[in-house]
C-alpha positions in Angstrom: -1.9 15.8 1.2 -1.6 12.8 -1.1 0.5 12.7 -4.2 -0.3 10.2 -7.0 2.1 9.3 -9.8 1.0 7.1 -12.7 3.0 5.1 -15.2 2.5 2.4 -17.8 0.5 4.1 -20.5 1.4 3.8 -24.2 0.4 2.7 -27.6 -0.8 -0.8 -28.2 -2.7 -2.6 -31.0 -6.2 -3.8 -30.5 -6.3 -7.1 -28.6 -3.1 -6.2 -26.7 -2.5 -5.6 -23.0 -1.1 -2.8 -20.8 -0.6 -2.5 -17.1 -0.9 0.9 -15.4 0.7 1.6 -12.0 0.0 4.3 -9.5 2.1 5.1 -6.4 0.7 7.1 -3.6 2.8 9.1 -1.2 2.2 11.6 1.6 -0.7 11.1 4.1 -1.6 7.7 2.7 -3.3 6.7 5.9 -6.2 8.9 4.8 -6.8 6.7 1.7 -9.4 4.0 1.9 -10.2 3.6 -1.8 -8.2 3.9 -5.0 -9.3 3.8 -8.6 -8.8 4.7 -12.2 -10.8 7.2 -14.2 -10.5 7.8 -17.9 -11.4 10.7 -20.2 -11.5 10.5 -24.0 -11.6 13.7 -26.2 -15.0 15.2 -26.2 -16.3 12.9 -23.5 -16.9 13.1 -19.8 -14.5 11.6 -17.3 -15.7 8.1 -16.2 -14.8 5.8 -13.4 -13.3 2.6 -14.9 -12.4 0.6 -11.8 -12.0 1.1 -8.1 -10.8 -0.9 -5.1 -11.4 -0.4 -1.4 -8.9 -1.0 1.4 -10.9 -4.2 2.2 -10.5 -5.4 -1.4 -14.0 -4.7 -2.7 -13.8 -3.9 -6.4 -16.0 -2.0 -8.9 -15.8 -2.1 -12.6 -17.6 -0.2 -15.3 -19.6 -2.4 -17.6 -17.5 -1.5 -20.5 -14.3 -3.0 -19.0 -15.6 -5.8 -16.7 -13.9 -9.1 -17.6 -11.1 -7.4 -19.5 -9.6 -5.1 -16.8 -8.4 -6.1 -13.3 -7.6 -3.7 -10.5 -5.4 -4.6 -7.6 -3.5 -3.0 -4.7 -0.3 -4.0 -2.9 -0.4 -5.2 0.7 0.9 -1.8 1.8 -2.0 -0.3 -0.1 0.0 2.6 -1.4 0.3 1.2 -4.9 -2.4 0.2 -7.3 -2.4 -1.4 -10.7 -4.8 -1.7 -13.6 -4.2 -4.7 -15.8 -5.9 -4.1 -19.1 -6.3 -7.0 -21.5 -8.1 -7.4 -24.8 -7.9 -3.6 -25.4 -10.2 -2.0 -27.9 -9.8 1.3 -29.8 -12.6 2.7 -27.6 -10.4 2.3 -24.6 -8.2 5.1 -25.9 -8.2 7.9 -23.3 -6.2 9.7 -20.7 -6.2 7.5 -17.6 -6.1 9.1 -14.2 -5.2 7.5 -10.9 -7.5 8.6 -8.0 -7.7 8.1 -4.3 -9.8 9.1 -1.3 -11.9 8.1 1.6 -14.3 6.0 -0.5 -15.0 4.9 -4.0 -17.5 7.8 -4.4 -15.2 10.3 -2.7 -11.9 10.1 -4.4 -10.6 13.7 -4.4 -6.9 13.1 -5.0 -5.7 12.9 -8.6 -2.7 12.0 -10.6 -1.5 13.8 -13.7 -2.7 11.1 -16.0 -1.2 8.7 -18.5 -2.2 8.3 -22.1 -3.4 5.0 -23.4 -3.9 4.7 -27.2 -5.2 1.6 -28.8 -4.8 1.3 -32.6 -7.2 -0.7 -34.7 
């Protein structure tokens, strides 16, 4: 089993920045990919960004150029640097991990990001 713990959410004004962190523990050798999903009220959960163990990254069109995903050399911690935040980025952000970017079956509890206009 893998446990994921997020931190770094909060309230920020539009145009501001936040950095989310996620630490993985447990059987982390089973993790090849990590990523961040978000879910806003009344909307489906969407993949925001993901990174493989080899460093390949994916970004949703809505955040490309504003968000940056990264992982530590030990690969058990990932970050999401969010710049130029917009009110539409407001959502619960979830850390995810798994065998691949399309098979991330471990989830954190989520951290709230609220962007005020």
